[in-house]
C-alpha positions as CSV (number, residue, x, y, z in Angstrom):
1,M,-40.7,-204.6,10.0
2,K,-42.1,-202.2,12.6
3,I,-41.1,-198.6,12.7
4,L,-41.2,-196.4,15.8
5,I,-41.7,-192.8,14.7
6,I,-40.4,-190.4,17.4
7,S,-41.4,-186.8,16.9
8,H,-42.9,-183.6,18.3
9,N,-46.0,-183.8,16.2
10,C,-48.4,-186.7,15.6
11,F,-49.9,-187.9,12.3
12,S,-52.7,-185.6,11.3
13,T,-54.5,-183.9,8.4
14,Y,-54.4,-180.5,10.1
15,Q,-50.8,-179.7,10.8
16,N,-47.9,-179.4,8.3
17,M,-45.6,-182.0,10.0
18,G,-48.5,-184.3,10.6
19,K,-49.3,-184.2,6.9
20,T,-45.7,-184.8,6.0
21,F,-45.7,-188.0,8.0
22,L,-48.9,-189.1,6.2
23,S,-47.1,-188.5,2.9
24,L,-43.8,-190.2,3.9
25,F,-45.6,-193.3,5.4
26,S,-48.5,-193.5,2.9
27,G,-47.1,-196.8,1.5
28,F,-46.8,-198.5,4.9
29,D,-49.4,-200.8,6.5
30,K,-50.9,-199.7,9.8
31,S,-49.3,-202.7,11.5
32,E,-45.8,-201.5,10.5
33,L,-46.0,-198.2,12.4
34,C,-46.2,-196.9,15.9
35,Q,-45.6,-193.4,17.2
36,L,-44.2,-191.7,20.3
37,Y,-44.8,-188.0,20.3
38,I,-44.6,-184.9,22.4
39,Y,-47.2,-182.2,21.6
40,P,-50.5,-182.0,23.4
41,T,-52.4,-182.9,20.2
42,V,-54.5,-185.9,19.0
43,P,-54.1,-187.6,15.6
44,D,-57.3,-187.4,13.6
45,V,-56.2,-190.4,11.5
46,D,-55.7,-193.9,12.7
47,V,-52.7,-195.0,10.6
48,C,-50.5,-196.5,13.4
49,S,-51.0,-199.7,15.4
50,S,-50.6,-197.5,18.5
51,Y,-49.7,-194.0,19.7
52,Y,-47.9,-193.1,22.9
53,R,-47.8,-189.5,24.1
54,V,-45.6,-187.7,26.7
55,T,-46.1,-184.0,26.8
56,D,-44.1,-181.2,28.5
57,K,-46.9,-180.8,31.0
58,D,-46.7,-184.5,31.8
59,V,-43.0,-184.2,32.4
60,L,-43.4,-181.1,34.6
61,D,-46.1,-182.8,36.7
62,S,-43.8,-185.8,37.1
63,I,-41.2,-183.5,38.8
64,I,-43.5,-181.3,40.8
65,K,-46.4,-183.7,41.6
66,F,-44.6,-187.0,41.2
67,K,-47.2,-188.1,38.6
68,K,-46.3,-190.8,36.1
69,P,-45.7,-189.0,32.8
70,G,-47.3,-190.1,29.5
71,S,-49.6,-192.8,28.4
72,E,-50.8,-194.8,25.4
73,L,-53.5,-192.9,23.5
74,D,-57.0,-194.2,23.9
75,K,-58.4,-195.3,20.5
76,S,-61.7,-193.5,21.2
77,K,-59.8,-190.2,21.4
78,I,-58.4,-190.7,17.9
79,A,-61.9,-191.6,16.5
80,S,-63.4,-188.5,18.0
81,A,-60.5,-186.1,17.5
82,K,-61.3,-182.6,16.4
83,K,-59.0,-181.1,13.8
84,N,-57.4,-178.6,16.2
85,L,-53.8,-177.8,16.4
86,F,-53.9,-178.4,20.2
87,E,-56.2,-180.5,22.3
88,K,-57.0,-177.7,24.8
89,D,-57.2,-174.0,24.5
90,E,-54.7,-173.4,27.3
91,D,-52.1,-175.5,25.4
92,A,-52.7,-173.4,22.3
93,K,-51.9,-170.2,24.2
94,L,-48.8,-171.7,25.8
95,Y,-47.3,-173.2,22.6
96,R,-48.1,-170.2,20.5
97,K,-46.7,-167.7,23.0
98,Q,-44.0,-165.5,21.4
99,G,-40.5,-166.2,22.6
100,K,-41.1,-169.8,23.5
101,K,-38.1,-170.8,21.5
102,E,-35.7,-168.3,23.1
103,P,-32.4,-169.9,24.2
104,L,-33.2,-169.7,28.0
105,K,-36.6,-171.4,27.5
106,R,-35.0,-174.1,25.3
107,L,-32.4,-174.8,28.0
108,M,-35.0,-174.9,30.7
109,R,-37.1,-177.3,28.7
110,D,-34.2,-179.6,28.0
111,T,-33.3,-179.5,31.7
112,M,-36.9,-180.3,32.7
113,W,-36.9,-183.4,30.5
114,S,-33.5,-184.5,31.8
115,L,-34.7,-184.4,35.4
116,S,-37.9,-186.4,34.7
117,H,-38.3,-190.2,34.6
118,W,-40.1,-190.2,31.2
119,Y,-38.9,-193.7,30.5
120,T,-41.6,-195.4,32.7
121,K,-42.6,-199.0,33.1
122,D,-45.7,-198.3,31.0
123,L,-43.6,-196.9,28.2
124,E,-41.3,-199.9,28.4
125,K,-44.2,-202.3,28.3
126,W,-45.6,-200.5,25.3
127,L,-42.3,-200.8,23.5
128,E,-42.0,-204.5,24.3
129,R,-45.5,-205.0,23.0
130,E,-45.0,-203.0,19.8
131,E,-41.6,-204.6,19.1
132,P,-40.2,-201.9,16.8
133,T,-37.3,-203.0,14.5
134,A,-36.1,-199.4,13.7
135,I,-36.6,-195.8,14.8
136,F,-37.5,-193.0,12.5
137,L,-36.6,-189.8,14.4
138,S,-37.8,-186.3,13.4
139,P,-35.7,-184.1,15.7
140,G,-35.7,-180.3,16.0
141,Y,-34.2,-177.5,18.2
142,A,-35.0,-179.4,21.5
143,K,-32.1,-181.6,22.7
144,F,-34.4,-183.9,24.8
145,I,-36.0,-185.6,21.8
146,Y,-32.5,-186.7,20.7
147,N,-32.0,-188.3,24.1
148,I,-35.4,-190.1,23.8
149,A,-34.4,-191.7,20.5
150,L,-30.8,-192.6,21.7
151,K,-32.1,-194.2,24.9
152,I,-34.8,-196.3,23.2
153,S,-32.3,-197.3,20.5
154,K,-29.9,-198.5,23.1
155,K,-32.5,-200.3,25.2
156,L,-34.0,-202.2,22.3
157,N,-30.8,-202.4,20.2
158,I,-32.4,-201.1,17.1
159,P,-31.1,-198.7,14.4
160,I,-32.1,-195.0,13.9
161,V,-33.0,-193.3,10.7
162,T,-32.9,-189.5,11.2
163,Y,-35.1,-187.2,9.2
164,I,-33.8,-183.6,8.8
165,C,-36.4,-181.3,7.3
166,D,-35.2,-178.1,9.2
167,D,-31.6,-177.3,9.9
168,Y,-30.6,-176.4,13.4
169,Y,-26.9,-177.4,13.2
170,F,-25.5,-175.1,10.5
171,V,-27.3,-172.0,11.5
172,N,-25.3,-168.9,12.4
173,T,-23.9,-168.8,15.9
174,P,-26.0,-166.5,18.1
175,K,-24.3,-163.3,19.5
176,H,-25.6,-163.8,23.0
177,L,-24.0,-166.2,25.6
178,L,-27.1,-168.2,26.3
179,G,-27.8,-168.7,22.6
180,K,-24.2,-169.9,22.1
181,I,-24.5,-172.3,25.0
182,Q,-27.8,-173.7,23.7
183,L,-26.6,-174.1,20.2
184,G,-23.3,-175.7,21.4
185,L,-25.1,-178.3,23.4
186,L,-27.5,-179.0,20.5
187,R,-24.6,-179.5,18.1
188,K,-22.8,-181.8,20.5
189,K,-26.0,-183.9,20.9
190,T,-26.4,-183.9,17.1
191,D,-22.8,-185.2,16.8
192,T,-23.7,-188.1,19.2
193,L,-27.0,-188.8,17.3
194,M,-25.2,-188.9,13.9
195,K,-22.7,-191.5,15.2
196,K,-25.7,-193.7,16.1
197,T,-27.7,-193.0,12.9
198,S,-27.7,-195.7,10.2
199,H,-29.2,-193.5,7.4
200,L,-30.1,-189.8,6.9
201,V,-33.2,-188.6,5.1
202,T,-33.3,-185.0,4.2
203,I,-36.0,-182.8,2.7
204,C,-33.8,-181.2,0.1
205,D,-30.4,-181.2,-1.6
206,D,-29.2,-178.2,0.4
207,I,-29.4,-180.0,3.7
208,K,-28.1,-183.2,2.2
209,E,-24.9,-181.5,1.0
210,F,-24.2,-180.0,4.4
211,Y,-24.9,-183.1,6.5
212,E,-23.3,-185.6,4.1
213,E,-20.1,-183.6,4.0
214,K,-20.0,-183.1,7.8
215,F,-21.0,-186.6,9.0
216,G,-20.3,-188.9,6.0
217,L,-23.5,-190.8,6.4
218,P,-25.5,-192.5,3.6
219,T,-28.1,-189.8,2.8
220,T,-31.3,-189.8,0.7
221,V,-33.4,-186.8,-0.3
222,L,-37.1,-187.3,0.0
223,M,-39.0,-184.1,-0.6
224,T,-42.4,-183.7,1.0
225,G,-45.1,-185.5,-1.0
226,T,-48.5,-184.1,-1.6
227,T,-51.3,-185.5,0.6
228,A,-54.0,-184.0,-1.6
229,G,-53.2,-186.0,-4.8
230,L,-51.8,-184.9,-8.1
231,S,-54.0,-182.9,-10.4
232,E,-54.3,-184.2,-14.0
233,N,-54.2,-180.8,-15.6
234,E,-53.4,-177.2,-14.7
235,R,-56.3,-175.1,-13.2
236,I,-56.3,-171.6,-14.6
237,S,-58.7,-168.9,-13.7
238,E,-59.3,-166.5,-16.6
239,K,-59.8,-163.5,-14.3
240,P,-58.2,-164.1,-11.0
241,S,-59.3,-161.9,-8.1
242,A,-57.4,-163.2,-5.1
243,V,-54.2,-164.7,-3.9
244,S,-54.6,-167.4,-1.2
245,Y,-52.1,-168.3,1.6
246,F,-52.5,-171.4,3.8
247,G,-50.7,-172.2,7.0
248,N,-48.3,-170.8,9.5
249,I,-47.5,-167.1,9.3
250,G,-44.7,-167.3,11.9
251,C,-41.0,-166.8,11.3
252,N,-41.9,-163.2,10.4
253,R,-43.8,-164.3,7.3
254,Y,-46.6,-162.0,8.4
255,Y,-44.4,-159.0,7.5
256,S,-44.1,-160.4,3.9
257,L,-47.8,-161.0,3.8
258,A,-48.4,-157.4,4.9
259,D,-46.0,-156.2,2.1
260,L,-48.1,-158.1,-0.4
261,G,-51.4,-156.8,1.0
262,R,-50.2,-153.2,0.8
263,A,-49.1,-153.8,-2.8
264,L,-52.6,-155.1,-3.6
265,D,-54.1,-152.0,-1.9
266,K,-52.0,-149.8,-4.1
267,L,-52.9,-151.7,-7.3
268,N,-56.6,-151.6,-6.4
269,R,-56.5,-147.8,-5.9
270,E,-54.6,-147.1,-9.1
271,K,-56.3,-149.6,-11.4
272,G,-59.8,-149.8,-9.9
273,T,-59.4,-153.5,-9.2
274,A,-60.6,-155.4,-6.1
275,Y,-57.8,-157.9,-5.6
276,E,-57.7,-159.7,-2.3
277,L,-55.2,-161.6,-0.2
278,K,-56.9,-164.5,1.6
279,I,-55.0,-165.8,4.6
280,Y,-56.0,-169.2,6.1
281,T,-54.2,-169.6,9.4
282,G,-54.6,-170.6,13.0
283,E,-52.6,-167.7,14.2
284,K,-54.3,-166.0,17.3
285,N,-51.7,-163.6,18.5
286,S,-53.2,-160.1,18.3
287,D,-49.7,-158.5,18.0
288,V,-49.1,-160.5,14.9
289,L,-52.5,-160.1,13.4
290,S,-52.5,-156.3,14.0
291,V,-50.1,-155.8,11.1
292,F,-53.1,-156.4,8.8
293,D,-55.4,-153.9,10.5
294,T,-54.9,-151.1,8.0
295,I,-54.7,-153.3,4.9
296,D,-58.0,-153.3,3.0
297,S,-57.2,-156.2,0.7
298,V,-56.4,-158.8,3.4
299,R,-59.1,-161.3,4.4
300,L,-58.3,-163.3,7.5
301,C,-60.2,-166.6,6.9
302,G,-59.2,-168.6,9.9
303,F,-57.8,-172.2,10.2
304,I,-59.1,-175.0,8.0
305,S,-58.0,-178.6,7.5
306,G,-58.9,-181.9,5.9
307,K,-61.4,-181.9,3.1
308,E,-62.3,-178.2,3.7
309,F,-58.6,-177.3,3.2
310,E,-58.4,-179.4,0.0
311,D,-61.6,-178.0,-1.4
312,T,-60.6,-174.4,-0.6
313,L,-57.1,-174.8,-2.0
314,R,-58.4,-176.2,-5.3
315,A,-60.9,-173.4,-5.6
316,S,-58.2,-170.7,-5.3
317,D,-57.2,-168.5,-8.2
318,I,-53.5,-168.1,-7.3
319,L,-51.7,-169.8,-4.4
320,L,-49.0,-168.1,-2.4
321,H,-45.7,-169.1,-0.7
322,T,-43.8,-166.5,1.2
323,E,-40.7,-166.1,3.4
324,A,-39.4,-163.2,5.5
325,F,-36.5,-161.0,4.4
326,D,-34.8,-160.4,7.8
327,K,-31.5,-162.1,8.4
328,A,-32.7,-164.2,11.4
329,S,-35.7,-165.6,9.6
330,I,-33.6,-166.4,6.5
331,D,-31.0,-168.2,8.7
332,L,-33.8,-170.3,10.2
333,V,-35.3,-171.5,6.8
334,K,-32.6,-171.1,4.3
335,H,-31.8,-174.8,4.0
336,S,-35.3,-176.2,4.0
337,V,-38.2,-176.4,1.5
338,S,-41.6,-175.5,2.9
339,T,-43.9,-178.5,3.3
340,K,-46.8,-176.5,1.8
341,I,-45.1,-176.3,-1.6
342,A,-45.9,-179.9,-2.4
343,D,-49.7,-179.4,-2.3
344,S,-49.5,-176.1,-4.1
345,L,-47.5,-177.5,-7.1
346,A,-49.6,-180.7,-7.2
347,S,-52.9,-178.7,-7.4
348,G,-52.2,-177.4,-10.9
349,I,-53.0,-173.9,-9.7
350,P,-50.4,-171.2,-10.4
351,L,-48.2,-170.4,-7.5
352,F,-46.8,-166.9,-6.6
353,A,-43.7,-167.0,-4.5
354,Y,-42.4,-163.9,-2.6
355,G,-39.2,-164.2,-0.6
356,P,-35.4,-164.0,-0.5
357,V,-33.5,-165.8,-3.3
358,E,-31.1,-167.6,-0.9
359,V,-33.9,-169.6,0.8
360,A,-34.1,-173.3,-0.5
361,S,-37.8,-173.1,-1.1
362,M,-37.3,-170.2,-3.5
363,K,-34.3,-171.9,-5.1
364,H,-36.5,-175.0,-5.8
365,L,-39.2,-173.0,-7.4
366,I,-36.9,-170.9,-9.5
367,K,-34.8,-173.9,-10.7
368,H,-38.0,-175.5,-12.1
369,D,-39.7,-172.3,-13.2
370,A,-42.6,-173.6,-11.1
371,A,-43.9,-170.3,-9.7
372,I,-44.2,-166.6,-10.5
373,V,-41.3,-165.4,-8.3
374,C,-40.6,-162.1,-6.7
375,T,-37.4,-161.9,-4.7
376,S,-37.4,-158.1,-4.0
377,P,-39.9,-155.9,-2.3
378,S,-39.3,-153.2,-4.9
379,E,-40.6,-155.4,-7.7
380,L,-43.7,-156.7,-5.9
381,E,-46.3,-154.5,-7.5
382,K,-44.9,-155.1,-11.0
383,I,-44.8,-158.9,-10.6
384,L,-48.1,-159.0,-8.9
385,T,-49.7,-157.2,-11.9
386,E,-48.1,-159.8,-14.2
387,A,-49.5,-162.6,-12.1
388,F,-53.0,-161.3,-12.3
389,C,-53.0,-160.1,-15.9
390,N,-50.8,-162.6,-17.8
391,E,-52.7,-165.8,-18.3
392,D,-49.9,-167.4,-20.4
393,L,-47.5,-166.9,-17.5
394,R,-49.9,-168.4,-15.0
395,R,-50.4,-171.4,-17.3
396,R,-46.7,-171.9,-17.9
397,V,-45.8,-172.0,-14.2
398,A,-48.8,-174.2,-13.3
399,Q,-47.7,-176.7,-16.0
400,N,-44.1,-176.7,-14.7
401,G,-45.4,-177.0,-11.2
402,L,-47.2,-180.2,-12.1
403,V,-44.1,-181.6,-13.7
404,T,-42.1,-180.7,-10.6
405,A,-44.7,-182.3,-8.3
406,R,-44.7,-185.5,-10.3
407,E,-40.9,-185.7,-10.1
408,Y,-40.2,-184.6,-6.6
409,H,-43.4,-184.6,-4.6
410,D,-45.1,-187.9,-5.5
411,A,-46.1,-189.3,-2.1
412,A,-46.3,-192.9,-3.3
413,K,-42.9,-192.9,-4.9
414,N,-41.2,-191.2,-2.0
415,S,-42.9,-193.5,0.5
416,E,-41.7,-196.6,-1.4
417,M,-38.1,-195.2,-1.3
418,L,-38.4,-194.7,2.5
419,K,-39.8,-198.2,2.9
420,K,-36.8,-199.7,1.1
421,I,-34.4,-197.7,3.3
422,L,-36.0,-198.9,6.5
423,S,-36.4,-202.5,5.3
424,D,-32.8,-202.7,4.2
425,L,-31.7,-201.9,7.7
């Protein structure tokens, strides 16, 4: 068995999707995996027999400068890889730019890929050498990656297992014409992909129900497993002084973080406390970060990964998961469970969750009583006070979190299930 993972992101310890792949394939041998990916990043873990990368810039240069797009990744690059979200600073600026996912830019990106000759002789030789027996596709909002998987599947006559961890099919139809066109094309391409898909893997029951009913495919739920390991016992700070948030603050999550910071400021003024909100993120956009300028309790701690991330997470008093309350953001994440929740629950540290009740992440935590939950901005101060002052409450949700992690977020168990799905093909 040899699995070709086709994805935007590579295996890594420094990016959520990269860590998700590490979890899903933790039970596989290196010789059983190879990866074709798109983002201008470099894996900092050597868990595949080989990596092949074709970036947007490669594709654009192939059209404008007639350059050959993509290449196999040099092993020395992997060995010396820095734990950065992007290989070059200019790539970071481009990919983080606000509005990069607007319908027009999505359509232009898909068109660019369709005009390029990304399926080169070098890629063909690499595929012939690796001899994959199945494709594991992690698609997204970009239509071109569906085309990549479909073409390779046809060329090599191998089956596709599709992994849906974010829903882009059942979202609300945009009001504007370009948005409707882009979503219509994506839905049509998804229909084609589903006809060629042998098995669906989804991140939660919400997505499974929608896709199983629509497409009638055999479907398995594999929630994100923890890459940091399962704690033996809960870790309770007697006098917590900070809430810690790790990861992406996009999808308007920074507004919810600002809500929380302002609530802590008010508690500190009224009760004479010194509570802090520590935010560990790689976000560089000054317009986003400026929302925290007038909030005294917020500490922007920068991006961390690997062992530093694990050590910092496990030294936290209270962990935080949050989602935005605006309709567009809810629509984007309502059927998906955040990948960060696995590590949070597995740590044994109490988790505070702030977000709308209709989002799948919040439903998962509420169902298992695995977090101190606030689903309304008007209740934030009250429930934050409970989180800091009620040790029994913190202990209860931390214990429930560990139970939930063992049942749903055990990387070894989930990887074994995935291995069976792929080997049965």
